[in-house]
C-alpha positions, 0 to 999 in steps of 0.5 A, spaced: 236 684 039 232 687 044 235 683 050 242 684 047 241 692 047 239 691 055 245 687 056 250 692 053 246 698 057 246 694 063 254 693 062 255 701 061 251 703 067 255 698 071 262 701 069 259 708 070 257 707 077 264 704 079 267 710 076 263 714 080 264 710 086 272 710 085 271 718 084 268 719 091 274 717 095 279 721 098 283 724 104 278 726 110 278 733 112 283 734 118 281 734 125 279 741 128 284 744 133 283 742 140 280 748 144 285 753 148 287 751 155 284 754 161 277 754 158 272 752 163 267 746 161 262 747 167 262 755 168 255 755 170 255 749 175 255 754 181 249 758 178 245 751 177 247 749 184 245 756 187 238 755 183 237 748 186 239 750 193 234 756 192 228 751 189 230 746 195 229 752 200 222 754 197 220 747 197 221 746 204 218 752 206 212 751 202 212 744 205 212 747 212 207 752 211 202 746 209 203 742 215 
């Protein structure tokens, strides 16, 4: 009798799990709109380039003062 109760319990669980899995479906959310045109992707590239040049000049001057 105990084995039959376990089988019934397992069957009920499998049926309930299948209902939960079906309930998870649905349409995905709509995609976000694209950004408006004219926005700069690399706005800070000039600042970064300027900092790189300044750092390079500093390294060259430090190297010359040691030699």
